[in-house]
All heavy atoms as TSV, in Angstrom:
chain	resi	resn	atom	element	x	y	z
A	1	MET	N	N	0.816	-1.168	0.000
A	1	MET	CA	C	0.000	0.000	0.000
A	1	MET	C	C	0.875	1.253	0.000
A	1	MET	O	O	0.649	2.163	-0.788
A	1	MET	CB	C	-0.899	-0.022	1.238
A	1	MET	CG	C	-1.880	1.085	1.276
A	1	MET	SD	S	-3.013	1.024	2.675
A	1	MET	CE	C	-3.735	-0.564	2.572
A	2	THR	N	N	1.870	1.268	0.850
A	2	THR	CA	C	2.738	2.436	0.933
A	2	THR	C	C	3.506	2.631	-0.365
A	2	THR	O	O	3.599	3.755	-0.869
A	2	THR	CB	C	3.703	2.295	2.121
A	2	THR	OG1	O	2.930	2.144	3.325
A	2	THR	CG2	C	4.579	3.519	2.267
A	3	ASN	N	N	4.054	1.568	-0.920
A	3	ASN	CA	C	4.779	1.687	-2.193
A	3	ASN	C	C	3.865	2.187	-3.303
A	3	ASN	O	O	4.256	3.036	-4.105
A	3	ASN	CB	C	5.385	0.342	-2.604
A	3	ASN	CG	C	6.624	0.010	-1.830
A	3	ASN	OD1	O	7.251	0.866	-1.237
A	3	ASN	ND2	N	6.972	-1.266	-1.818
A	4	TYR	N	N	2.671	1.678	-3.363
A	4	TYR	CA	C	1.726	2.104	-4.402
A	4	TYR	C	C	1.435	3.591	-4.285
A	4	TYR	O	O	1.417	4.310	-5.280
A	4	TYR	CB	C	0.420	1.305	-4.299
A	4	TYR	CG	C	-0.602	1.722	-5.337
A	4	TYR	CD1	C	-0.506	1.246	-6.638
A	4	TYR	CD2	C	-1.629	2.595	-5.022
A	4	TYR	CE1	C	-1.420	1.637	-7.609
A	4	TYR	CE2	C	-2.552	2.984	-5.973
A	4	TYR	CZ	C	-2.441	2.508	-7.265
A	4	TYR	OH	O	-3.345	2.901	-8.228
A	5	GLN	N	N	1.228	4.059	-3.072
A	5	GLN	CA	C	0.833	5.448	-2.888
A	5	GLN	C	C	2.003	6.430	-2.948
A	5	GLN	O	O	1.802	7.595	-3.232
A	5	GLN	CB	C	0.104	5.619	-1.558
A	5	GLN	CG	C	-1.270	4.988	-1.573
A	5	GLN	CD	C	-2.050	5.316	-0.333
A	5	GLN	OE1	O	-1.557	5.214	0.773
A	5	GLN	NE2	N	-3.290	5.728	-0.526
A	6	ARG	N	N	3.205	5.995	-2.690
A	6	ARG	CA	C	4.347	6.914	-2.643
A	6	ARG	C	C	5.141	7.004	-3.935
A	6	ARG	O	O	5.632	8.071	-4.285
A	6	ARG	CB	C	5.312	6.493	-1.534
A	6	ARG	CG	C	4.865	6.890	-0.179
A	6	ARG	CD	C	5.970	6.694	0.821
A	6	ARG	NE	N	5.456	6.941	2.159
A	6	ARG	CZ	C	6.062	6.550	3.247
A	6	ARG	NH1	N	7.203	5.908	3.179
A	6	ARG	NH2	N	5.541	6.809	4.413
A	7	HIS	N	N	5.335	5.907	-4.603
A	7	HIS	CA	C	6.282	5.874	-5.717
A	7	HIS	C	C	5.588	5.989	-7.070
A	7	HIS	O	O	4.577	5.345	-7.316
A	7	HIS	CB	C	7.123	4.596	-5.663
A	7	HIS	CG	C	7.874	4.465	-4.375
A	7	HIS	ND1	N	8.937	5.278	-4.051
A	7	HIS	CD2	C	7.686	3.656	-3.317
A	7	HIS	CE1	C	9.385	4.959	-2.855
A	7	HIS	NE2	N	8.647	3.967	-2.383
A	8	ASN	N	N	6.176	6.820	-7.936
A	8	ASN	CA	C	5.697	6.996	-9.313
A	8	ASN	C	C	4.237	7.426	-9.378
A	8	ASN	O	O	3.516	7.043	-10.289
A	8	ASN	CB	C	5.898	5.714	-10.129
A	8	ASN	CG	C	7.337	5.296	-10.177
A	8	ASN	OD1	O	8.241	6.125	-10.261
A	8	ASN	ND2	N	7.578	3.995	-10.103
A	9	TRP	N	N	3.794	8.212	-8.406
A	9	TRP	CA	C	2.388	8.586	-8.371
A	9	TRP	C	C	1.997	9.425	-9.576
A	9	TRP	O	O	0.966	9.201	-10.189
A	9	TRP	CB	C	2.059	9.326	-7.070
A	9	TRP	CG	C	0.602	9.612	-6.977
A	9	TRP	CD1	C	-0.007	10.810	-7.196
A	9	TRP	CD2	C	-0.439	8.674	-6.713
A	9	TRP	NE1	N	-1.359	10.687	-7.054
A	9	TRP	CE2	C	-1.657	9.381	-6.763
A	9	TRP	CE3	C	-0.470	7.321	-6.435
A	9	TRP	CZ2	C	-2.886	8.775	-6.540
A	9	TRP	CZ3	C	-1.696	6.727	-6.210
A	9	TRP	CH2	C	-2.876	7.442	-6.267
A	10	ASP	N	N	2.805	10.398	-9.897
A	10	ASP	CA	C	2.471	11.287	-11.009
A	10	ASP	C	C	3.057	10.819	-12.335
A	10	ASP	O	O	2.854	11.452	-13.353
A	10	ASP	CB	C	2.949	12.711	-10.707
A	10	ASP	CG	C	2.186	13.312	-9.536
A	10	ASP	OD1	O	0.957	13.116	-9.485
A	10	ASP	OD2	O	2.818	13.957	-8.692
A	11	GLY	N	N	3.761	9.710	-12.300
A	11	GLY	CA	C	4.395	9.204	-13.514
A	11	GLY	C	C	3.437	8.467	-14.420
A	11	GLY	O	O	2.303	8.156	-14.063
A	12	ASP	N	N	3.914	8.203	-15.585
A	12	ASP	CA	C	3.151	7.485	-16.594
A	12	ASP	C	C	3.709	6.073	-16.668
A	12	ASP	O	O	4.830	5.854	-17.110
A	12	ASP	CB	C	3.304	8.207	-17.935
A	12	ASP	CG	C	2.442	7.633	-19.032
A	12	ASP	OD1	O	1.787	6.605	-18.808
A	12	ASP	OD2	O	2.423	8.231	-20.112
A	13	GLU	N	N	2.954	5.101	-16.201
A	13	GLU	CA	C	3.381	3.703	-16.195
A	13	GLU	C	C	2.743	2.972	-17.377
A	13	GLU	O	O	1.545	2.688	-17.355
A	13	GLU	CB	C	2.975	3.009	-14.886
A	13	GLU	CG	C	3.609	3.596	-13.659
A	13	GLU	CD	C	5.090	3.323	-13.566
A	13	GLU	OE1	O	5.517	2.226	-13.963
A	13	GLU	OE2	O	5.821	4.215	-13.115
A	14	LEU	N	N	3.522	2.720	-18.397
A	14	LEU	CA	C	3.049	1.999	-19.581
A	14	LEU	C	C	1.789	2.649	-20.167
A	14	LEU	O	O	0.842	1.974	-20.561
A	14	LEU	CB	C	2.785	0.532	-19.246
A	14	LEU	CG	C	3.978	-0.256	-18.714
A	14	LEU	CD1	C	3.565	-1.644	-18.271
A	14	LEU	CD2	C	5.078	-0.345	-19.773
A	15	GLY	N	N	1.790	3.976	-20.183
A	15	GLY	CA	C	0.669	4.690	-20.769
A	15	GLY	C	C	-0.508	4.903	-19.841
A	15	GLY	O	O	-1.556	5.362	-20.274
A	16	ARG	N	N	-0.353	4.566	-18.561
A	16	ARG	CA	C	-1.456	4.732	-17.600
A	16	ARG	C	C	-0.964	5.460	-16.359
A	16	ARG	O	O	0.169	5.297	-15.958
A	16	ARG	CB	C	-1.995	3.374	-17.193
A	16	ARG	CG	C	-2.547	2.588	-18.362
A	16	ARG	CD	C	-3.101	1.278	-17.944
A	16	ARG	NE	N	-4.292	1.520	-17.141
A	16	ARG	CZ	C	-4.948	0.580	-16.505
A	16	ARG	NH1	N	-4.536	-0.654	-16.573
A	16	ARG	NH2	N	-6.023	0.869	-15.806
A	17	LYS	N	N	-1.835	6.217	-15.750
A	17	LYS	CA	C	-1.528	6.857	-14.471
A	17	LYS	C	C	-2.231	6.097	-13.353
A	17	LYS	O	O	-3.281	5.493	-13.570
A	17	LYS	CB	C	-1.986	8.309	-14.484
A	17	LYS	CG	C	-1.155	9.170	-15.404
A	17	LYS	CD	C	-1.401	10.633	-15.123
A	17	LYS	CE	C	-0.534	11.436	-16.066
A	17	LYS	NZ	N	0.508	12.136	-15.395
A	18	LYS	N	N	-1.632	6.130	-12.184
A	18	LYS	CA	C	-2.226	5.439	-11.045
A	18	LYS	C	C	-3.525	6.112	-10.635
A	18	LYS	O	O	-3.666	7.325	-10.677
A	18	LYS	CB	C	-1.267	5.448	-9.862
A	18	LYS	CG	C	-0.082	4.543	-10.043
A	18	LYS	CD	C	0.749	4.536	-8.780
A	18	LYS	CE	C	1.915	3.584	-8.915
A	18	LYS	NZ	N	2.724	3.555	-7.676
A	19	THR	N	N	-4.457	5.296	-10.205
A	19	THR	CA	C	-5.722	5.786	-9.664
A	19	THR	C	C	-5.652	5.669	-8.140
A	19	THR	O	O	-4.817	4.931	-7.607
A	19	THR	CB	C	-6.904	4.967	-10.194
A	19	THR	OG1	O	-6.713	3.592	-9.834
A	19	THR	CG2	C	-7.019	5.091	-11.713
A	20	PRO	N	N	-6.523	6.372	-7.428
A	20	PRO	CA	C	-6.523	6.240	-5.966
A	20	PRO	C	C	-6.758	4.790	-5.535
A	20	PRO	O	O	-7.466	4.033	-6.203
A	20	PRO	CB	C	-7.686	7.130	-5.531
A	20	PRO	CG	C	-7.816	8.131	-6.622
A	20	PRO	CD	C	-7.466	7.381	-7.883
A	21	LEU	N	N	-6.139	4.437	-4.438
A	21	LEU	CA	C	-6.310	3.115	-3.850
A	21	LEU	C	C	-7.772	2.936	-3.448
A	21	LEU	O	O	-8.349	3.803	-2.809
A	21	LEU	CB	C	-5.417	3.004	-2.616
A	21	LEU	CG	C	-5.417	1.714	-1.847
A	21	LEU	CD1	C	-4.791	0.609	-2.683
A	21	LEU	CD2	C	-4.652	1.890	-0.553
A	22	ALA	N	N	-8.408	1.860	-3.843
A	22	ALA	CA	C	-9.805	1.591	-3.496
A	22	ALA	C	C	-9.850	0.718	-2.240
A	22	ALA	O	O	-9.290	-0.376	-2.218
A	22	ALA	CB	C	-10.517	0.889	-4.642
A	23	ILE	N	N	-10.494	1.224	-1.207
A	23	ILE	CA	C	-10.630	0.502	0.053
A	23	ILE	C	C	-12.125	0.301	0.314
A	23	ILE	O	O	-12.890	1.262	0.311
A	23	ILE	CB	C	-9.994	1.270	1.221
A	23	ILE	CG1	C	-8.493	1.451	0.960
A	23	ILE	CG2	C	-10.245	0.558	2.545
A	23	ILE	CD1	C	-7.789	2.315	1.986
A	24	VAL	N	N	-12.523	-0.943	0.540
A	24	VAL	CA	C	-13.932	-1.269	0.779
A	24	VAL	C	C	-14.056	-1.883	2.174
A	24	VAL	O	O	-13.338	-2.813	2.525
A	24	VAL	CB	C	-14.462	-2.264	-0.281
A	24	VAL	CG1	C	-15.910	-2.611	-0.007
A	24	VAL	CG2	C	-14.278	-1.711	-1.680
A	25	ASP	N	N	-14.978	-1.336	2.952
A	25	ASP	CA	C	-15.268	-1.851	4.288
A	25	ASP	C	C	-16.699	-1.443	4.623
A	25	ASP	O	O	-17.379	-0.854	3.783
A	25	ASP	CB	C	-14.286	-1.279	5.311
A	25	ASP	CG	C	-14.091	-2.200	6.508
A	25	ASP	OD1	O	-15.098	-2.720	7.028
A	25	ASP	OD2	O	-12.942	-2.405	6.926
A	26	PHE	N	N	-17.128	-1.764	5.820
A	26	PHE	CA	C	-18.459	-1.363	6.244
A	26	PHE	C	C	-18.349	-0.582	7.544
A	26	PHE	O	O	-17.765	-1.065	8.521
A	26	PHE	CB	C	-19.365	-2.577	6.456
A	26	PHE	CG	C	-20.728	-2.194	6.948
A	26	PHE	CD1	C	-21.641	-1.591	6.089
A	26	PHE	CD2	C	-21.090	-2.381	8.263
A	26	PHE	CE1	C	-22.893	-1.211	6.536
A	26	PHE	CE2	C	-22.331	-2.005	8.724
A	26	PHE	CZ	C	-23.241	-1.413	7.853
A	27	PHE	N	N	-18.887	0.639	7.535
A	27	PHE	CA	C	-18.897	1.482	8.718
A	27	PHE	C	C	-20.347	1.794	9.071
A	27	PHE	O	O	-20.996	2.564	8.368
A	27	PHE	CB	C	-18.144	2.800	8.465
A	27	PHE	CG	C	-16.786	2.628	7.850
A	27	PHE	CD1	C	-16.488	3.227	6.639
A	27	PHE	CD2	C	-15.810	1.880	8.470
A	27	PHE	CE1	C	-15.244	3.086	6.064
A	27	PHE	CE2	C	-14.559	1.727	7.900
A	27	PHE	CZ	C	-14.269	2.333	6.697
A	28	PRO	N	N	-20.864	1.217	10.159
A	28	PRO	CA	C	-22.254	1.490	10.528
A	28	PRO	C	C	-22.461	2.922	11.033
A	28	PRO	O	O	-23.590	3.414	11.034
A	28	PRO	CB	C	-22.556	0.467	11.620
A	28	PRO	CG	C	-21.234	0.057	12.153
A	28	PRO	CD	C	-20.252	0.224	11.023
A	29	ASP	N	N	-21.363	3.579	11.450
A	29	ASP	CA	C	-21.480	4.950	11.939
A	29	ASP	C	C	-20.142	5.667	11.750
A	29	ASP	O	O	-19.138	5.055	11.390
A	29	ASP	CB	C	-21.919	4.981	13.409
A	29	ASP	CG	C	-21.039	4.108	14.296
A	29	ASP	OD1	O	-19.804	4.088	14.093
A	29	ASP	OD2	O	-21.582	3.448	15.191
A	30	ALA	N	N	-20.165	6.975	12.008
A	30	ALA	CA	C	-18.963	7.795	11.808
A	30	ALA	C	C	-17.833	7.378	12.741
A	30	ALA	O	O	-16.654	7.434	12.360
A	30	ALA	CB	C	-19.298	9.265	12.014
A	31	ALA	N	N	-18.157	6.955	13.953
A	31	ALA	CA	C	-17.126	6.527	14.902
A	31	ALA	C	C	-16.375	5.299	14.381
A	31	ALA	O	O	-15.161	5.186	14.572
A	31	ALA	CB	C	-17.746	6.240	16.264
A	32	SER	N	N	-17.072	4.392	13.726
A	32	SER	CA	C	-16.431	3.197	13.157
A	32	SER	C	C	-15.435	3.583	12.068
A	32	SER	O	O	-14.337	3.045	12.001
A	32	SER	CB	C	-17.476	2.257	12.571
A	32	SER	OG	O	-18.337	1.784	13.557
A	33	GLU	N	N	-15.830	4.531	11.223
A	33	GLU	CA	C	-14.913	4.976	10.166
A	33	GLU	C	C	-13.703	5.686	10.769
A	33	GLU	O	O	-12.576	5.485	10.322
A	33	GLU	CB	C	-15.613	5.900	9.180
A	33	GLU	CG	C	-14.700	6.319	8.058
A	33	GLU	CD	C	-15.385	7.119	6.974
A	33	GLU	OE1	O	-16.615	7.312	7.034
A	33	GLU	OE2	O	-14.677	7.550	6.048
A	34	GLU	N	N	-13.927	6.460	11.792
A	34	GLU	CA	C	-12.817	7.157	12.453
A	34	GLU	C	C	-11.826	6.162	13.051
A	34	GLU	O	O	-10.605	6.329	12.921
A	34	GLU	CB	C	-13.362	8.079	13.548
A	34	GLU	CG	C	-12.319	8.949	14.183
A	34	GLU	CD	C	-12.917	9.893	15.212
A	34	GLU	OE1	O	-14.065	10.322	15.043
A	34	GLU	OE2	O	-12.204	10.189	16.193
A	35	ARG	N	N	-12.327	5.110	13.699
A	35	ARG	CA	C	-11.446	4.068	14.257
A	35	ARG	C	C	-10.679	3.361	13.148
A	35	ARG	O	O	-9.490	3.059	13.294
A	35	ARG	CB	C	-12.252	3.058	15.076
A	35	ARG	CG	C	-12.697	3.583	16.426
A	35	ARG	CD	C	-13.266	2.481	17.309
A	35	ARG	NE	N	-14.370	1.752	16.705
A	35	ARG	CZ	C	-15.649	2.099	16.799
A	35	ARG	NH1	N	-16.000	3.177	17.487
A	35	ARG	NH2	N	-16.591	1.374	16.233
A	36	PHE	N	N	-11.330	3.103	12.021
A	36	PHE	CA	C	-10.682	2.459	10.877
A	36	PHE	C	C	-9.530	3.321	10.359
A	36	PHE	O	O	-8.422	2.843	10.143
A	36	PHE	CB	C	-11.710	2.236	9.760
A	36	PHE	CG	C	-11.152	1.598	8.531
A	36	PHE	CD1	C	-11.063	0.219	8.427
A	36	PHE	CD2	C	-10.707	2.372	7.474
A	36	PHE	CE1	C	-10.550	-0.378	7.281
A	36	PHE	CE2	C	-10.192	1.787	6.327
A	36	PHE	CZ	C	-10.108	0.409	6.235
A	37	ARG	N	N	-9.798	4.612	10.178
A	37	ARG	CA	C	-8.766	5.521	9.666
A	37	ARG	C	C	-7.606	5.658	10.644
A	37	ARG	O	O	-6.457	5.784	10.230
A	37	ARG	CB	C	-9.373	6.876	9.344
A	37	ARG	CG	C	-10.242	6.828	8.086
A	37	ARG	CD	C	-10.884	8.187	7.816
A	37	ARG	NE	N	-11.750	8.166	6.672
A	37	ARG	CZ	C	-11.375	8.517	5.436
A	37	ARG	NH1	N	-10.146	8.932	5.215
A	37	ARG	NH2	N	-12.226	8.462	4.437
A	38	GLU	N	N	-7.898	5.616	11.925
A	38	GLU	CA	C	-6.834	5.679	12.930
A	38	GLU	C	C	-5.997	4.399	12.915
A	38	GLU	O	O	-4.774	4.441	13.006
A	38	GLU	CB	C	-7.435	5.914	14.325
A	38	GLU	CG	C	-6.418	5.915	15.438
A	38	GLU	CD	C	-5.362	7.015	15.322
A	38	GLU	OE1	O	-5.618	8.065	14.694
A	38	GLU	OE2	O	-4.254	6.813	15.860
A	39	ARG	N	N	-6.641	3.269	12.786
A	39	ARG	CA	C	-5.942	1.980	12.750
A	39	ARG	C	C	-4.999	1.910	11.547
A	39	ARG	O	O	-3.904	1.367	11.650
A	39	ARG	CB	C	-6.952	0.835	12.679
A	39	ARG	CG	C	-6.316	-0.545	12.751
A	39	ARG	CD	C	-7.339	-1.674	12.708
A	39	ARG	NE	N	-8.454	-1.463	13.607
A	39	ARG	CZ	C	-9.734	-1.439	13.224
A	39	ARG	NH1	N	-10.059	-1.615	11.959
A	39	ARG	NH2	N	-10.693	-1.246	14.097
A	40	TYR	N	N	-5.435	2.456	10.420
A	40	TYR	CA	C	-4.625	2.421	9.200
A	40	TYR	C	C	-4.103	3.818	8.873
A	40	TYR	O	O	-4.170	4.284	7.749
A	40	TYR	CB	C	-5.468	1.863	8.048
A	40	TYR	CG	C	-5.886	0.445	8.298
A	40	TYR	CD1	C	-7.174	0.141	8.722
A	40	TYR	CD2	C	-4.976	-0.593	8.158
A	40	TYR	CE1	C	-7.554	-1.166	8.981
A	40	TYR	CE2	C	-5.346	-1.896	8.426
A	40	TYR	CZ	C	-6.636	-2.175	8.831
A	40	TYR	OH	O	-7.002	-3.465	9.100
A	41	ARG	N	N	-3.527	4.477	9.878
A	41	ARG	CA	C	-3.071	5.854	9.707
A	41	ARG	C	C	-1.891	5.991	8.763
A	41	ARG	O	O	-1.556	7.087	8.356
A	41	ARG	CB	C	-2.773	6.485	11.059
A	41	ARG	CG	C	-1.706	5.811	11.862
A	41	ARG	CD	C	-1.571	6.486	13.235
A	41	ARG	NE	N	-0.757	5.706	14.120
A	41	ARG	CZ	C	-1.223	4.836	15.008
A	41	ARG	NH1	N	-2.509	4.671	15.128
A	41	ARG	NH2	N	-0.416	4.150	15.757
A	42	PHE	N	N	-1.253	4.883	8.379
A	42	PHE	CA	C	-0.160	4.939	7.411
A	42	PHE	C	C	-0.673	5.143	5.984
A	42	PHE	O	O	0.103	5.431	5.077
A	42	PHE	CB	C	0.694	3.662	7.474
A	42	PHE	CG	C	-0.096	2.390	7.311
A	42	PHE	CD1	C	-0.365	1.878	6.063
A	42	PHE	CD2	C	-0.568	1.719	8.430
A	42	PHE	CE1	C	-1.097	0.713	5.900
A	42	PHE	CE2	C	-1.293	0.543	8.288
A	42	PHE	CZ	C	-1.564	0.047	7.023
A	43	VAL	N	N	-1.971	5.022	5.768
A	43	VAL	CA	C	-2.553	5.236	4.442
A	43	VAL	C	C	-2.575	6.732	4.153
A	43	VAL	O	O	-2.925	7.542	5.012
A	43	VAL	CB	C	-3.995	4.672	4.377
A	43	VAL	CG1	C	-4.671	5.047	3.069
A	43	VAL	CG2	C	-3.985	3.167	4.557
A	44	ASN	N	N	-2.194	7.105	2.953
A	44	ASN	CA	C	-2.326	8.485	2.507
A	44	ASN	C	C	-3.774	8.628	2.032
A	44	ASN	O	O	-4.106	8.246	0.913
A	44	ASN	CB	C	-1.336	8.785	1.389
A	44	ASN	CG	C	-1.438	10.189	0.877
A	44	ASN	OD1	O	-2.413	10.892	1.107
A	44	ASN	ND2	N	-0.412	10.614	0.159
A	45	TRP	N	N	-4.626	9.172	2.878
A	45	TRP	CA	C	-6.058	9.226	2.588
A	45	TRP	C	C	-6.378	10.138	1.412
A	45	TRP	O	O	-7.432	9.992	0.799
A	45	TRP	CB	C	-6.834	9.627	3.832
A	45	TRP	CG	C	-6.710	8.584	4.897
A	45	TRP	CD1	C	-6.010	8.673	6.058
A	45	TRP	CD2	C	-7.230	7.252	4.872
A	45	TRP	NE1	N	-6.085	7.494	6.760
A	45	TRP	CE2	C	-6.831	6.601	6.041
A	45	TRP	CE3	C	-8.011	6.541	3.961
A	45	TRP	CZ2	C	-7.177	5.290	6.348
A	45	TRP	CZ3	C	-8.362	5.224	4.256
A	45	TRP	CH2	C	-7.944	4.613	5.439
A	46	SER	N	N	-5.467	11.037	1.057
A	46	SER	CA	C	-5.709	11.877	-0.117
A	46	SER	C	C	-5.509	11.092	-1.415
A	46	SER	O	O	-5.930	11.539	-2.475
A	46	SER	CB	C	-4.801	13.108	-0.100
A	46	SER	OG	O	-3.451	12.741	-0.281
A	47	ARG	N	N	-4.893	9.925	-1.314
A	47	ARG	CA	C	-4.687	9.055	-2.476
A	47	ARG	C	C	-5.434	7.738	-2.312
A	47	ARG	O	O	-5.028	6.696	-2.831
A	47	ARG	CB	C	-3.196	8.791	-2.679
A	47	ARG	CG	C	-2.455	10.043	-3.072
A	47	ARG	CD	C	-1.016	9.774	-3.325
A	47	ARG	NE	N	-0.363	11.001	-3.767
A	47	ARG	CZ	C	0.921	11.108	-3.982
A	47	ARG	NH1	N	1.715	10.053	-3.790
A	47	ARG	NH2	N	1.443	12.234	-4.379
A	48	ALA	N	N	-6.538	7.788	-1.586
A	48	ALA	CA	C	-7.363	6.596	-1.363
A	48	ALA	C	C	-8.836	6.978	-1.502
A	48	ALA	O	O	-9.231	8.082	-1.167
A	48	ALA	CB	C	-7.103	6.021	0.025
A	49	ASP	N	N	-9.595	6.039	-2.004
A	49	ASP	CA	C	-11.038	6.225	-2.159
A	49	ASP	C	C	-11.710	5.160	-1.298
A	49	ASP	O	O	-11.614	3.970	-1.584
A	49	ASP	CB	C	-11.414	6.069	-3.628
A	49	ASP	CG	C	-12.808	6.547	-3.941
A	49	ASP	OD1	O	-13.496	7.022	-3.013
A	49	ASP	OD2	O	-13.210	6.444	-5.105
A	50	VAL	N	N	-12.368	5.590	-0.225
A	50	VAL	CA	C	-12.948	4.663	0.746
A	50	VAL	C	C	-14.440	4.499	0.497
A	50	VAL	O	O	-15.173	5.476	0.384
A	50	VAL	CB	C	-12.718	5.170	2.186
A	50	VAL	CG1	C	-13.322	4.221	3.201
A	50	VAL	CG2	C	-11.241	5.358	2.456
A	51	SER	N	N	-14.873	3.244	0.411
A	51	SER	CA	C	-16.299	2.911	0.335
A	51	SER	C	C	-16.677	2.294	1.674
A	51	SER	O	O	-16.238	1.195	1.994
A	51	SER	CB	C	-16.562	1.907	-0.792
A	51	SER	OG	O	-16.295	2.478	-2.035
A	52	GLY	N	N	-17.482	2.998	2.443
A	52	GLY	CA	C	-17.833	2.538	3.778
A	52	GLY	C	C	-19.187	1.881	3.896
A	52	GLY	O	O	-19.658	1.608	4.996
A	53	LYS	N	N	-19.822	1.603	2.763
A	53	LYS	CA	C	-21.151	0.980	2.796
A	53	LYS	C	C	-21.103	-0.505	2.457
A	53	LYS	O	O	-22.100	-1.100	2.087
A	53	LYS	CB	C	-22.076	1.703	1.821
A	53	LYS	CG	C	-22.327	3.136	2.224
A	53	LYS	CD	C	-23.248	3.832	1.257
A	53	LYS	CE	C	-23.459	5.268	1.675
A	53	LYS	NZ	N	-24.263	6.013	0.720
A	54	GLY	N	N	-19.932	-1.094	2.535
A	54	GLY	CA	C	-19.786	-2.505	2.218
A	54	GLY	C	C	-19.520	-2.719	0.739
A	54	GLY	O	O	-19.290	-1.783	-0.017
A	55	PHE	N	N	-19.548	-3.961	0.339
A	55	PHE	CA	C	-19.221	-4.332	-1.039
A	55	PHE	C	C	-20.480	-4.248	-1.891
A	55	PHE	O	O	-21.175	-5.229	-2.118
A	55	PHE	CB	C	-18.612	-5.733	-1.052
A	55	PHE	CG	C	-17.761	-5.997	-2.241
A	55	PHE	CD1	C	-16.567	-5.330	-2.410
A	55	PHE	CD2	C	-18.145	-6.901	-3.202
A	55	PHE	CE1	C	-15.768	-5.561	-3.510
A	55	PHE	CE2	C	-17.353	-7.154	-4.308
A	55	PHE	CZ	C	-16.171	-6.474	-4.460
A	56	ASP	N	N	-20.775	-3.046	-2.362
A	56	ASP	CA	C	-21.954	-2.822	-3.189
A	56	ASP	C	C	-21.535	-2.432	-4.611
A	56	ASP	O	O	-20.352	-2.468	-4.947
A	56	ASP	CB	C	-22.858	-1.760	-2.559
A	56	ASP	CG	C	-22.164	-0.417	-2.382
A	56	ASP	OD1	O	-20.997	-0.266	-2.799
A	56	ASP	OD2	O	-22.799	0.498	-1.824
A	57	LEU	N	N	-22.483	-2.076	-5.442
A	57	LEU	CA	C	-22.167	-1.724	-6.833
A	57	LEU	C	C	-21.270	-0.493	-6.929
A	57	LEU	O	O	-20.384	-0.437	-7.782
A	57	LEU	CB	C	-23.442	-1.518	-7.637
A	57	LEU	CG	C	-24.257	-2.780	-7.907
A	57	LEU	CD1	C	-25.553	-2.430	-8.631
A	57	LEU	CD2	C	-23.456	-3.779	-8.713
A	58	ALA	N	N	-21.469	0.478	-6.046
A	58	ALA	CA	C	-20.617	1.665	-6.056
A	58	ALA	C	C	-19.176	1.292	-5.724
A	58	ALA	O	O	-18.231	1.819	-6.316
A	58	ALA	CB	C	-21.143	2.701	-5.056
A	59	ALA	N	N	-18.997	0.355	-4.802
A	59	ALA	CA	C	-17.648	-0.106	-4.456
A	59	ALA	C	C	-17.006	-0.828	-5.638
A	59	ALA	O	O	-15.816	-0.646	-5.917
A	59	ALA	CB	C	-17.685	-1.032	-3.236
A	60	LEU	N	N	-17.782	-1.632	-6.339
A	60	LEU	CA	C	-17.256	-2.313	-7.525
A	60	LEU	C	C	-16.783	-1.327	-8.580
A	60	LEU	O	O	-15.741	-1.519	-9.197
A	60	LEU	CB	C	-18.317	-3.231	-8.134
A	60	LEU	CG	C	-18.523	-4.567	-7.460
A	60	LEU	CD1	C	-19.710	-5.293	-8.088
A	60	LEU	CD2	C	-17.279	-5.414	-7.534
A	61	ASP	N	N	-17.536	-0.248	-8.770
A	61	ASP	CA	C	-17.126	0.783	-9.723
A	61	ASP	C	C	-15.784	1.382	-9.331
A	61	ASP	O	O	-14.953	1.661	-10.206
A	61	ASP	CB	C	-18.172	1.890	-9.798
A	61	ASP	CG	C	-19.434	1.455	-10.547
A	61	ASP	OD1	O	-19.370	0.455	-11.290
A	61	ASP	OD2	O	-20.475	2.117	-10.360
A	62	LYS	N	N	-15.560	1.577	-8.060
A	62	LYS	CA	C	-14.289	2.148	-7.592
A	62	LYS	C	C	-13.146	1.152	-7.731
A	62	LYS	O	O	-12.037	1.519	-8.088
A	62	LYS	CB	C	-14.416	2.611	-6.150
A	62	LYS	CG	C	-15.325	3.812	-6.014
A	62	LYS	CD	C	-15.519	4.207	-4.579
A	62	LYS	CE	C	-16.500	5.355	-4.489
A	62	LYS	NZ	N	-16.762	5.732	-3.104
A	63	VAL	N	N	-13.407	-0.098	-7.445
A	63	VAL	CA	C	-12.365	-1.129	-7.529
A	63	VAL	C	C	-11.924	-1.342	-8.971
A	63	VAL	O	O	-10.738	-1.490	-9.258
A	63	VAL	CB	C	-12.854	-2.466	-6.914
A	63	VAL	CG1	C	-11.891	-3.600	-7.217
A	63	VAL	CG2	C	-13.056	-2.305	-5.410
A	64	PHE	N	N	-12.874	-1.327	-9.892
A	64	PHE	CA	C	-12.536	-1.606	-11.289
A	64	PHE	C	C	-12.456	-0.360	-12.154
A	64	PHE	O	O	-12.592	-0.436	-13.363
A	64	PHE	CB	C	-13.553	-2.591	-11.881
A	64	PHE	CG	C	-13.453	-3.953	-11.268
A	64	PHE	CD1	C	-14.420	-4.415	-10.386
A	64	PHE	CD2	C	-12.372	-4.760	-11.551
A	64	PHE	CE1	C	-14.331	-5.659	-9.808
A	64	PHE	CE2	C	-12.269	-6.011	-10.967
A	64	PHE	CZ	C	-13.241	-6.464	-10.094
A	65	ALA	N	N	-12.193	0.802	-11.519
A	65	ALA	CA	C	-12.059	2.054	-12.261
A	65	ALA	C	C	-10.788	2.075	-13.088
A	65	ALA	O	O	-9.820	1.488	-12.825
A	65	ALA	CB	C	-12.088	3.237	-11.310
């Protein structure tokens, strides 16, 4: 995760640019999401797209973007 988010972020890799890291989980409330973000504080959240409603169609769109 760290290598993906830190290295060659703005570069062109074989004609493609990196997209934000897609993270899928389920947060029943804001406190749950806050605990999740604290637990994984090494993630660069500005380069991550979090889906907190579980594995739904919107999450699939983010994963396969």
